[in-house]
VOTI-352515 format. One record per residue: x, y, z of N, C-alpha, C, O in turn; residue in three letters. Coordinates in Angstrom, 3 decimals. Example, Ala and Ser with C-alpha at 12.3 -4.5 7.8 and 13.67 -1.06 7.14 Angstrom:
# VOTI-352515
{{13.190,-5.690,7.800},{12.300,-4.500,7.800},{13.200,-3.300,7.800},{14.236,-3.319,8.465},'ALA'}
{{12.850,-2.250,7.080},{13.670,-1.060,7.140},{12.900,0.030,7.870},{13.409,1.138,8.039},'SER'}
END
This chain:
# VOTI-352515
{{141.918,120.870,44.238},{141.121,121.551,45.120},{141.280,120.981,46.205},{141.338,119.754,46.273},'MET'}
{{141.374,121.713,47.181},{141.712,121.264,48.994},{140.448,121.236,49.511},{139.647,122.167,49.418},'ARG'}
{{140.220,120.036,50.134},{138.709,120.040,50.527},{139.083,119.516,52.398},{139.836,118.635,52.813},'ILE'}
{{138.424,120.237,52.959},{138.390,119.905,54.479},{137.122,119.502,55.127},{136.130,120.229,55.193},'VAL'}
{{137.206,118.341,55.585},{135.906,117.444,55.870},{136.027,117.374,57.557},{136.931,116.908,58.250},'CYS'}
{{134.999,117.898,57.868},{134.592,117.547,59.182},{132.990,117.096,59.484},{132.225,117.485,58.601},'VAL'}
{{132.329,116.307,60.630},{131.244,116.015,60.752},{131.022,115.951,62.522},{131.964,115.993,63.315},'SER'}
{{129.788,115.858,62.853},{129.484,115.502,64.067},{130.023,116.495,65.252},{130.570,116.142,66.297},'ASP'}
{{129.805,117.475,64.936},{130.142,118.887,65.872},{129.235,118.785,66.843},{129.740,119.153,67.904},'THR'}
{{127.829,118.363,66.995},{126.981,118.483,68.019},{126.952,119.664,68.693},{127.203,119.413,69.872},'HIS'}
{{126.751,120.952,68.511},{126.678,122.269,68.805},{128.129,122.714,69.323},{128.254,123.850,69.779},'ALA'}
{{128.902,122.105,69.282},{130.455,122.171,69.603},{131.601,122.726,68.818},{132.802,122.706,69.089},'ARG'}
{{130.949,123.242,67.749},{131.839,123.630,66.533},{132.915,124.399,66.694},{133.934,124.283,66.012},'HIS'}
{{132.752,125.224,67.598},{133.808,126.293,68.184},{135.019,125.504,68.500},{136.099,125.972,68.141},'HIS'}
{{134.985,124.190,69.223},{136.071,123.533,69.516},{136.966,123.023,68.265},{138.178,122.818,68.328},'LEU'}
{{136.235,122.873,67.235},{137.134,122.175,66.307},{137.903,123.035,65.326},{137.508,124.116,64.888},'THR'}
{{139.391,122.251,64.941},{140.056,122.777,64.787},{139.848,122.392,62.898},{139.618,121.317,62.345},'VAL'}
{{140.037,123.694,62.358},{139.632,123.685,60.823},{140.910,124.180,60.235},{141.473,125.216,60.587},'VAL'}
{{141.357,123.292,59.238},{142.625,123.324,58.503},{141.996,124.457,57.194},{140.825,124.475,56.816},'PRO'}
{{142.918,125.189,56.756},{142.622,126.095,55.502},{142.403,125.207,54.292},{142.999,124.154,54.067},'ASP'}
{{141.316,125.865,53.426},{141.232,124.988,52.156},{140.188,125.870,51.411},{139.781,126.984,51.741},'GLY'}
{{139.829,125.071,50.265},{138.972,125.961,49.132},{137.379,125.437,49.733},{136.514,126.299,49.885},'ASP'}
{{137.143,124.309,49.981},{135.832,124.036,50.061},{136.013,123.015,51.872},{136.665,122.018,52.182},'VAL'}
{{135.249,123.754,52.504},{135.135,122.895,53.957},{133.409,121.844,53.861},{132.259,122.283,53.826},'LEU'}
{{133.735,120.879,53.851},{132.300,119.992,53.912},{132.169,119.742,55.236},{133.112,119.761,56.028},'VAL'}
{{130.714,119.442,55.594},{130.396,118.944,57.198},{129.361,118.001,56.733},{128.463,118.217,55.919},'HIS'}
{{129.666,116.789,57.461},{129.273,115.612,56.983},{127.697,115.390,57.998},{127.117,114.307,58.077},'GLY'}
{{127.262,116.586,58.650},{126.187,116.434,59.394},{126.437,116.360,60.893},{127.588,116.285,61.324},'GLY'}
{{125.206,116.385,61.818},{124.884,116.543,63.327},{125.687,117.499,63.686},{126.711,117.315,64.345},'ASP'}
{{125.177,118.867,63.174},{125.792,120.274,63.483},{124.990,120.389,64.883},{125.684,120.967,65.719},'ILE'}
{{123.782,120.020,65.349},{123.318,120.198,66.533},{123.372,118.936,67.462},{123.587,117.783,67.088},'THR'}
{{123.140,119.360,68.725},{122.616,118.296,69.761},{121.449,117.530,69.484},{121.509,116.383,69.040},'ARG'}
{{120.426,118.109,69.725},{119.157,117.669,69.453},{117.936,118.600,68.581},{116.713,118.660,68.714},'ARG'}
{{118.839,119.236,67.700},{117.871,119.568,66.668},{117.355,121.238,66.939},{116.307,121.729,66.517},'GLY'}
{{118.183,121.781,67.584},{117.552,122.979,68.234},{117.703,124.162,67.135},{118.840,124.119,66.665},'LYS'}
{{117.082,124.992,66.689},{117.050,126.471,66.085},{118.191,126.989,66.510},{119.161,126.801,65.775},'LEU'}
{{118.329,127.496,67.339},{119.309,128.196,67.846},{120.954,127.586,67.965},{121.962,128.285,68.072},'GLU'}
{{120.899,126.269,67.919},{122.226,125.601,67.448},{122.484,125.944,66.142},{123.624,126.310,65.857},'ASP'}
{{121.325,125.875,64.992},{121.733,126.230,63.919},{122.488,127.305,63.653},{123.593,127.407,63.121},'VAL'}
{{121.449,128.402,64.267},{122.079,129.714,64.119},{123.628,130.081,64.691},{124.489,130.875,64.313},'GLU'}
{{123.562,129.293,65.577},{125.147,129.457,66.446},{126.187,128.804,65.363},{127.328,129.258,65.279},'SER'}
{{125.720,127.653,64.489},{126.711,127.261,63.474},{127.022,127.715,62.389},{128.070,127.583,61.757},'PHE'}
{{125.659,128.529,62.039},{126.010,129.438,60.785},{126.630,130.628,60.903},{127.214,131.217,59.994},'ASP'}
{{126.491,131.027,62.150},{127.694,132.390,62.394},{129.045,131.990,62.427},{129.948,132.634,61.894},'ARG'}
{{129.215,130.790,63.129},{130.690,129.996,62.935},{131.036,129.770,61.649},{132.222,129.938,61.365},'TRP'}
{{130.316,129.441,60.837},{130.716,129.125,59.526},{131.073,130.522,58.669},{131.821,130.499,57.691},'LEU'}
{{130.462,131.689,59.148},{130.671,132.968,58.540},{131.969,133.390,58.920},{132.414,134.227,58.134},'GLY'}
{{132.790,133.079,59.926},{133.897,133.335,60.370},{135.068,132.683,59.640},{136.214,133.115,59.516},'THR'}
{{134.510,131.504,59.164},{135.841,130.638,58.037},{136.251,131.154,57.048},{135.394,131.614,56.294},'LEU'}
{{137.522,131.271,56.702},{138.119,131.331,55.458},{137.643,131.096,54.139},{137.680,131.879,53.190},'PRO'}
{{137.030,129.528,54.187},{136.791,128.679,53.273},{136.009,129.435,51.991},{134.884,129.901,52.170},'HIS'}
{{136.629,129.519,50.779},{135.462,129.922,49.767},{134.328,129.422,49.756},{133.453,130.283,49.845},'LYS'}
{{133.942,128.346,49.682},{132.924,127.479,49.601},{132.798,126.418,50.758},{133.703,125.599,50.918},'HIS'}
{{131.617,126.426,51.615},{130.937,125.488,52.209},{130.065,124.611,52.061},{128.993,125.173,51.840},'LYS'}
{{129.964,123.533,52.067},{128.896,122.502,51.960},{128.291,121.888,53.290},{129.093,121.608,54.181},'ILE'}
{{127.124,121.686,53.469},{126.522,120.867,54.475},{125.715,119.762,54.399},{124.920,119.848,53.463},'LEU'}
{{125.633,118.790,55.021},{124.667,118.034,55.066},{123.961,117.866,56.564},{124.490,118.467,57.499},'ILE'}
{{122.532,116.893,56.857},{122.441,117.007,58.112},{122.706,115.418,58.594},{123.130,114.564,57.816},'CYS'}
{{122.433,115.200,59.803},{122.680,113.983,60.456},{121.147,113.705,61.608},{120.219,114.507,61.714},'GLY'}
{{121.254,112.474,62.287},{120.301,112.189,62.858},{120.049,112.856,64.202},{119.253,112.462,65.054},'ASN'}
{{120.984,114.114,64.283},{120.420,114.730,65.815},{119.968,115.958,65.241},{119.400,116.796,65.942},'HIS'}
{{120.209,116.161,63.818},{119.436,117.553,63.147},{117.965,117.337,62.934},{117.522,117.392,61.787},'ASP'}
{{117.100,117.074,64.053},{115.549,117.249,63.957},{115.039,117.928,63.249},{114.212,117.611,62.394},'PHE'}
{{115.675,119.534,63.624},{114.767,120.950,63.042},{114.794,120.812,61.511},{113.984,121.498,60.887},'CYS'}
{{115.840,119.802,60.657},{115.603,120.134,59.511},{114.680,119.146,58.558},{114.392,119.379,57.384},'PHE'}
{{114.310,118.068,59.278},{113.123,117.353,59.083},{111.703,117.788,59.467},{110.693,117.760,58.764},'GLN'}
{{111.858,118.220,60.812},{110.464,118.623,61.365},{110.172,120.187,60.838},{109.005,120.493,60.593},'GLU'}
{{110.903,120.863,60.720},{110.745,122.488,60.682},{111.795,122.719,59.394},{112.600,123.649,59.441},'ARG'}
{{111.748,121.989,58.463},{112.580,122.170,57.555},{112.912,123.578,56.781},{114.018,123.874,56.329},'ALA'}
{{111.609,124.469,56.717},{111.876,126.041,56.311},{112.601,126.667,57.061},{113.640,127.265,56.780},'ALA'}
{{112.054,126.551,58.116},{112.710,127.687,59.185},{114.306,127.482,59.605},{115.098,128.376,59.903},'GLU'}
{{114.585,125.879,59.535},{115.994,125.339,59.655},{117.015,125.863,58.546},{118.027,126.516,58.802},'ALA'}
{{116.520,125.408,57.052},{117.071,125.857,55.971},{117.254,127.522,55.874},{118.229,128.131,55.432},'ARG'}
{{116.238,127.966,56.325},{116.224,129.508,56.450},{117.515,130.051,57.201},{118.098,130.971,56.627},'ALA'}
{{117.957,129.676,58.222},{118.842,129.972,58.756},{120.184,129.360,58.512},{120.994,129.410,59.439},'ARG'}
{{120.471,128.883,57.570},{121.610,128.441,56.714},{122.177,129.371,55.627},{121.969,129.070,54.452},'ILE'}
{{122.839,130.418,55.915},{123.407,131.408,54.816},{124.651,131.663,54.408},{124.905,132.512,53.554},'THR'}
{{125.797,130.714,55.178},{126.841,131.013,54.953},{127.365,129.309,54.527},{128.530,128.983,54.757},'ASN'}
{{126.605,128.541,54.043},{126.739,127.283,53.407},{125.804,126.895,52.315},{124.768,127.518,52.083},'ALA'}
{{126.214,125.801,51.621},{125.318,125.258,50.481},{124.568,124.216,51.453},{125.249,123.605,52.277},'ILE'}
{{123.520,124.052,51.395},{122.817,122.827,52.333},{122.280,121.941,50.962},{121.383,122.348,50.224},'TYR'}
{{122.910,120.828,50.801},{122.367,119.649,50.461},{121.562,118.540,51.108},{121.940,118.086,52.188},'LEU'}
{{120.315,118.010,50.425},{119.646,117.227,51.046},{118.960,116.384,50.011},{117.805,116.686,49.711},'GLU'}
{{119.634,115.201,49.343},{119.364,114.308,48.248},{119.705,115.516,46.969},{118.939,115.666,46.017},'ASP'}
{{120.672,116.127,47.105},{120.822,116.797,45.866},{122.091,117.509,45.716},{122.626,117.382,46.817},'SER'}
{{122.818,118.145,45.010},{124.007,118.372,44.569},{124.189,119.687,43.996},{123.347,120.547,43.735},'GLY'}
{{125.612,119.684,43.829},{126.089,121.180,43.471},{127.243,120.843,42.552},{127.670,119.701,42.383},'CYS'}
{{127.738,122.000,41.938},{129.353,121.903,41.403},{129.966,123.264,41.656},{129.383,124.346,41.581},'GLU'}
{{131.425,123.010,42.014},{132.051,123.766,42.273},{133.603,123.656,41.624},{134.437,122.819,41.968},'ILE'}
{{133.784,124.670,40.634},{135.271,124.632,39.866},{135.116,123.537,39.147},{136.221,123.064,38.879},'ASP'}
{{134.135,122.846,38.660},{134.567,121.565,37.943},{134.100,120.428,38.604},{133.652,119.538,37.881},'GLY'}
{{134.099,120.245,39.854},{134.166,119.512,41.253},{132.548,119.253,41.467},{131.916,120.133,42.051},'ILE'}
{{131.876,118.093,41.017},{130.524,117.749,41.796},{130.477,117.279,42.899},{131.326,116.475,43.283},'THR'}
{{129.476,117.679,43.643},{129.048,117.094,44.879},{127.869,116.711,45.024},{126.928,117.141,44.356},'PHE'}
{{127.771,115.689,46.089},{126.094,115.393,46.329},{126.080,114.669,47.850},{126.891,113.942,48.424},'TYR'}
{{124.660,115.261,48.254},{124.951,115.146,49.822},{123.623,114.346,50.026},{122.729,114.400,49.182},'GLY'}
{{123.514,113.594,51.183},{122.471,112.740,51.428},{122.392,112.407,53.150},{123.330,111.878,53.747},'SER'}
{{121.008,112.850,53.860},{121.488,112.866,55.303},{121.165,111.533,55.871},{121.577,111.323,57.012},'PRO'}
{{120.456,110.541,55.232},{119.985,109.411,55.906},{120.885,108.196,56.186},{121.940,107.966,55.596},'TRP'}
{{120.295,107.389,57.235},{121.353,106.367,57.871},{120.081,105.321,58.252},{118.882,105.561,58.394},'GLN'}
{{120.819,104.105,58.352},{119.918,102.891,58.893},{119.167,103.113,60.147},{119.791,103.484,61.141},'PRO'}
{{117.786,102.906,60.206},{117.186,103.515,61.379},{117.522,102.923,62.994},{117.236,101.755,63.256},'TYR'}
{{117.935,103.514,63.685},{118.213,103.295,65.342},{117.372,104.142,66.023},{117.265,105.252,65.500},'PHE'}
{{116.728,103.954,67.056},{116.151,104.624,68.305},{115.555,105.867,67.743},{115.814,106.915,68.334},'GLY'}
{{114.683,105.910,66.531},{113.808,107.173,66.269},{114.418,108.332,66.107},{113.914,109.444,66.264},'GLY'}
{{115.857,107.996,65.691},{116.447,109.552,65.443},{116.114,110.282,64.163},{115.259,109.721,63.477},'TRP'}
{{116.615,111.430,63.688},{116.060,112.040,62.319},{116.713,111.517,61.304},{117.833,111.064,61.542},'ALA'}
{{116.234,111.454,60.066},{116.612,110.896,58.702},{117.048,109.602,59.157},{118.217,109.284,59.374},'PHE'}
{{116.103,108.931,59.277},{116.359,107.247,59.675},{115.671,106.476,58.563},{114.644,107.094,58.286},'ASN'}
{{115.762,105.666,57.996},{115.209,104.587,57.284},{115.556,103.084,57.746},{116.469,102.748,58.500},'LEU'}
{{114.516,102.183,57.049},{115.038,100.976,57.340},{115.953,100.563,56.364},{116.058,101.104,55.263},'GLN'}
{{116.656,99.553,56.774},{117.921,99.031,55.932},{117.186,98.067,54.735},{116.124,97.540,55.068},'ARG'}
{{117.601,97.856,53.614},{116.837,97.439,52.550},{116.249,98.369,51.606},{116.544,99.542,51.375},'GLY'}
{{115.467,97.709,51.167},{114.354,98.879,50.079},{114.275,100.329,50.313},{114.461,101.172,49.435},'GLU'}
{{114.052,100.521,51.276},{113.950,102.051,51.756},{115.015,102.929,51.785},{114.887,104.116,51.485},'GLU'}
{{116.385,102.269,52.234},{117.741,102.931,52.190},{117.662,102.622,50.517},{117.074,103.571,49.998},'LEU'}
{{118.028,101.691,49.581},{118.132,101.182,48.476},{117.749,102.106,47.821},{118.686,102.694,47.282},'ALA'}
{{116.295,102.724,47.508},{115.789,103.858,46.983},{116.476,105.131,47.366},{116.574,105.842,46.366},'LYS'}
{{117.005,105.705,48.461},{117.847,107.069,48.410},{119.090,106.573,47.534},{119.219,106.984,46.380},'VAL'}
{{119.873,105.806,48.026},{120.946,105.424,47.390},{120.954,105.926,46.094},{121.699,106.792,45.635},'TRP'}
{{119.881,105.183,45.429},{119.856,104.949,44.010},{119.817,106.351,43.089},{119.914,106.487,41.869},'ALA'}
{{119.619,107.439,44.268},{119.642,108.971,43.876},{121.034,109.474,43.466},{121.255,110.540,42.892},'LYS'}
{{121.930,108.571,43.835},{123.419,109.423,43.850},{123.785,109.025,42.476},{123.724,107.865,42.068},'ILE'}
{{124.265,110.304,41.608},{124.357,110.325,40.333},{125.977,109.509,39.808},{127.092,109.513,40.329},'PRO'}
{{125.540,108.990,38.798},{126.832,108.449,38.468},{127.786,109.624,37.831},{127.310,110.454,37.057},'VAL'}
{{129.328,109.633,38.261},{129.635,110.659,37.923},{130.168,111.760,38.936},{131.081,112.577,38.818},'GLY'}
{{129.369,111.524,39.871},{129.649,112.520,41.041},{131.262,112.297,41.432},{131.908,111.284,41.161},'VAL'}
{{131.645,113.204,41.971},{133.104,113.501,42.341},{133.351,113.307,44.135},{134.187,112.575,44.665},'ASP'}
{{132.568,114.006,44.672},{132.445,113.976,46.143},{130.988,113.241,46.557},{129.892,113.487,46.054},'VAL'}
{{131.228,112.471,47.396},{129.831,111.913,47.850},{129.842,112.237,49.428},{130.841,111.914,50.071},'LEU'}
{{128.808,112.835,50.039},{128.359,113.205,51.380},{127.421,112.627,51.924},{126.227,112.890,51.783},'ILE'}
{{127.989,111.639,52.711},{126.699,110.931,53.607},{126.731,110.822,55.068},{127.728,110.265,55.529},'THR'}
{{125.570,111.368,56.141},{125.814,111.358,57.443},{126.445,110.015,57.582},{127.604,110.145,57.977},'HIS'}
{{126.064,108.629,57.378},{126.562,107.492,57.760},{127.577,107.019,56.896},{127.817,107.652,55.868},'GLY'}
{{128.341,105.768,57.236},{129.549,105.297,56.345},{128.690,104.025,55.544},{127.483,103.786,55.590},'PRO'}
{{129.549,103.459,54.955},{129.031,102.399,54.184},{129.500,100.925,55.023},{130.480,100.919,55.769},'PRO'}
{{128.809,99.926,54.827},{129.382,98.757,55.532},{130.789,98.461,55.493},{131.238,98.273,54.362},'ALA'}
{{131.540,98.379,56.392},{132.523,97.634,56.682},{133.963,98.623,56.609},{135.137,98.271,56.727},'GLY'}
{{133.440,99.850,56.393},{134.555,100.878,56.126},{134.197,101.939,57.301},{133.097,102.439,57.536},'ILE'}
{{135.622,102.178,58.080},{135.343,103.145,58.933},{133.742,103.225,59.797},{133.132,104.279,59.978},'LEU'}
{{133.380,102.169,60.148},{131.785,101.856,61.012},{131.994,101.333,61.932},{130.929,101.139,62.519},'ASP'}
{{133.057,100.839,62.615},{133.012,100.157,63.661},{133.082,101.141,64.777},{133.963,101.992,64.898},'ARG'}
{{131.722,100.883,65.863},{131.410,101.359,67.145},{132.044,100.987,68.072},{132.710,99.970,67.881},'ASN'}
{{132.101,101.565,69.287},{132.739,101.252,70.402},{132.326,99.850,70.954},{133.097,99.278,71.724},'ARG'}
{{131.188,99.295,70.608},{131.066,97.683,71.254},{131.516,96.794,70.180},{131.361,95.578,70.290},'MET'}
{{132.193,97.444,68.904},{132.855,96.543,68.283},{132.072,96.408,67.047},{132.651,95.918,66.077},'GLY'}
{{130.535,96.859,66.904},{129.848,96.264,65.610},{130.031,97.126,64.794},{130.390,98.297,64.914},'GLU'}
{{129.657,96.238,63.543},{129.734,97.213,62.208},{128.359,97.813,61.845},{127.320,97.177,61.668},'LEU'}
{{128.544,99.218,61.761},{127.103,99.826,61.857},{126.642,100.501,60.262},{125.531,100.960,59.997},'CYS'}
{{127.781,100.415,59.358},{127.347,100.886,57.923},{126.459,100.229,57.362},{126.107,99.138,57.811},'GLY'}
{{125.852,100.843,56.123},{124.735,100.402,55.328},{125.511,99.785,54.095},{126.347,100.256,53.324},'CYS'}
{{124.881,98.495,54.217},{125.406,97.538,52.986},{124.671,97.839,51.560},{125.107,97.280,50.553},'ARG'}
{{123.713,98.597,51.489},{123.128,99.215,50.169},{123.860,100.603,49.675},{123.891,101.102,48.550},'ASP'}
{{124.513,101.106,51.075},{125.164,102.335,50.514},{126.590,102.112,49.988},{127.166,102.832,49.172},'LEU'}
{{127.173,100.773,50.702},{128.501,100.249,49.898},{128.388,100.212,48.738},{128.993,100.861,47.884},'PHE'}
{{127.280,99.131,48.588},{126.957,98.656,47.194},{127.247,99.937,45.865},{128.020,99.978,44.908},'ASP'}
{{126.102,100.963,46.451},{126.187,102.128,45.302},{127.374,102.887,45.332},{127.680,103.430,44.271},'ARG'}
{{128.180,103.063,46.390},{129.110,103.953,46.370},{130.266,103.375,45.201},{130.852,104.135,44.430},'VAL'}
{{130.459,101.919,45.236},{131.056,101.228,44.324},{130.546,100.991,43.010},{131.347,100.596,42.163},'PHE'}
{{129.325,101.168,42.691},{129.144,101.382,41.396},{129.260,102.548,40.710},{129.519,102.581,39.507},'GLU'}
{{128.982,104.098,41.805},{129.286,104.943,41.131},{130.655,105.551,41.223},{131.061,106.356,40.385},'VAL'}
{{131.427,105.114,42.355},{132.741,105.560,42.442},{133.200,106.853,42.260},{133.835,107.360,41.335},'LYS'}
{{132.789,107.282,43.254},{133.035,108.957,43.700},{134.591,108.797,43.885},{135.132,107.743,44.220},'PRO'}
{{135.186,109.883,43.643},{136.368,110.225,44.537},{136.995,110.407,45.722},{138.148,110.112,46.036},'ARG'}
{{136.202,110.879,46.304},{136.021,110.882,47.787},{134.491,110.756,48.109},{133.568,111.249,47.460},'LEU'}
{{134.400,109.872,49.430},{133.410,109.717,50.307},{133.414,110.315,51.566},{134.318,109.852,52.261},'HIS'}
{{132.703,111.222,52.159},{133.319,112.124,53.180},{131.482,111.378,54.014},{130.402,111.165,53.464},'VAL'}
{{131.767,111.264,54.951},{130.709,110.833,56.220},{130.981,111.016,57.464},{131.952,111.743,57.670},'PHE'}
{{130.340,110.516,58.541},{130.410,110.490,60.176},{129.826,109.436,60.781},{129.906,108.227,60.565},'GLY'}
{{129.210,110.091,61.590},{127.886,109.506,62.533},{128.585,108.169,63.683},{128.233,108.011,64.852},'HIS'}
{{129.461,107.476,63.058},{130.252,106.594,63.921},{131.751,107.202,64.561},{132.875,107.110,64.066},'ILE'}
{{131.366,107.786,65.711},{132.660,109.022,66.063},{133.685,107.891,66.099},{134.659,108.061,65.366},'HIS'}
{{133.648,106.893,66.739},{134.695,105.752,67.271},{135.609,105.444,66.028},{136.710,104.902,66.132},'GLU'}
{{135.118,105.791,65.003},{135.806,105.069,63.713},{136.568,106.461,62.759},{137.048,106.354,61.631},'SER'}
{{136.512,107.433,63.401},{137.267,108.805,62.469},{138.234,108.514,62.027},{139.077,108.101,62.823},'ALA'}
{{138.547,108.570,60.775},{139.882,108.271,59.888},{139.840,108.192,58.662},{138.748,108.498,58.184},'GLY'}
{{140.805,107.825,57.789},{140.735,108.137,56.621},{141.146,106.460,56.040},{142.025,105.755,56.538},'ARG'}
{{140.209,106.063,54.816},{141.173,104.814,54.140},{140.730,104.995,52.869},{139.908,105.848,52.536},'SER'}
{{141.495,103.854,51.831},{141.277,104.338,50.527},{140.831,102.558,49.791},{141.452,101.516,50.000},'GLU'}
{{139.995,102.685,49.214},{139.562,101.412,48.346},{139.557,101.330,46.971},{139.102,102.371,46.497},'HIS'}
{{139.844,100.603,46.215},{139.719,100.538,44.675},{139.755,102.038,44.397},{138.778,102.370,43.726},'ASP'}
{{140.482,102.942,44.668},{140.869,104.120,44.233},{139.654,105.234,44.704},{139.390,106.260,44.076},'GLY'}
{{139.051,104.829,45.829},{138.334,105.532,46.319},{138.625,106.065,47.799},{138.711,105.298,48.758},'ILE'}
{{138.784,107.610,47.904},{139.107,108.068,49.330},{138.106,108.331,49.918},{137.273,109.103,49.441},'ILE'}
{{137.914,107.544,51.497},{136.980,107.254,52.390},{137.368,108.277,53.668},{138.520,108.275,54.104},'PHE'}
{{136.442,109.059,54.179},{137.007,109.621,55.234},{135.542,109.968,56.037},{134.543,110.533,55.591},'VAL'}
{{135.816,109.379,57.467},{135.049,109.490,58.471},{135.461,110.645,59.234},{136.354,110.492,60.068},'ASN'}
{{134.889,111.880,59.049},{135.396,113.041,59.255},{134.689,113.261,60.601},{134.498,114.460,60.803},'ALA'}
{{134.156,112.299,61.774},{133.840,112.633,63.131},{134.845,113.376,63.872},{135.991,112.949,64.012},'SER'}
{{134.367,114.672,64.431},{135.406,115.156,65.239},{135.225,115.280,67.028},{135.588,116.032,67.931},'THR'}
{{134.466,114.089,66.860},{134.395,113.892,68.711},{134.003,114.709,69.319},{134.571,115.276,70.253},'GLN'}
{{132.906,114.917,68.863},{131.817,116.189,69.637},{132.289,117.455,69.691},{132.121,118.232,70.630},'MET'}
{{133.005,117.712,68.472},{133.479,119.164,68.266},{135.355,119.177,68.635},{136.255,119.932,68.264},'GLY'}
{{135.337,118.207,69.341},{137.104,118.402,69.963},{137.918,117.268,69.009},{138.423,116.201,69.359},'GLU'}
{{137.860,117.851,67.771},{139.034,117.394,67.007},{139.469,118.462,65.593},{139.306,119.677,65.483},'GLY'}
{{140.035,117.531,64.675},{140.546,118.450,63.502},{140.060,117.753,62.520},{139.870,116.538,62.454},'SER'}
{{139.794,118.887,61.469},{139.177,118.591,59.891},{140.214,117.532,59.411},{141.306,117.271,59.916},'GLY'}
{{139.569,116.940,58.226},{140.623,116.414,57.531},{140.816,116.651,56.463},{139.788,116.742,55.791},'VAL'}
{{142.081,116.865,55.752},{142.141,117.602,54.633},{142.404,116.692,53.374},{143.269,115.820,53.459},'VAL'}
{{141.761,116.846,52.325},{141.981,115.963,51.005},{142.538,116.744,49.734},{142.067,117.849,49.464},'VAL'}
{{143.233,116.349,49.192},{143.381,117.415,47.796},{142.898,116.371,46.778},{143.212,115.181,46.784},'GLU'}
{{141.898,117.134,45.693},{141.303,116.313,44.792},{141.900,117.301,43.542},{141.656,117.026,42.367},'LEU'}
END
């Protein structure tokens, strides 16, 4: 399976270079400030892409999916939307979650520690592709000020569950790919849309 990973397009999806593949995964922040019009534009764009399957989670900018969830979800017609939930495509299992450590009162924020650990505990053992908006601690999570922003509890759960692929975004400055203990990690941030998707073969 050829998986194309993008994230953090922030309503500039039309600028993103999207390679061909079987499954397109978006790691959240599809909008700038959570406007439903941005969701509609994003969904229309998804409909123009050739990938047979598309999977989407939200991020901290996507307020409408938290504050007006039914209205926002109804506007996604060209992708599978995951929120602490999963799906299976051609025998490959996917699980997605939008949460990340609290900062500045953005959408899908939770406090580090017990609150986030409870969310990560829902990630099922045996999942092949994990999609979270934020990174695990110490992996492609350094911001422009040099701070490590990832979640330690997510790190611990990822290495318990051991997915084949972990896709995330959120920290634009650390976009890239790495591998640890047999797990492929992709920070798929596309620099406000002005970037290219990352292709992973599973």
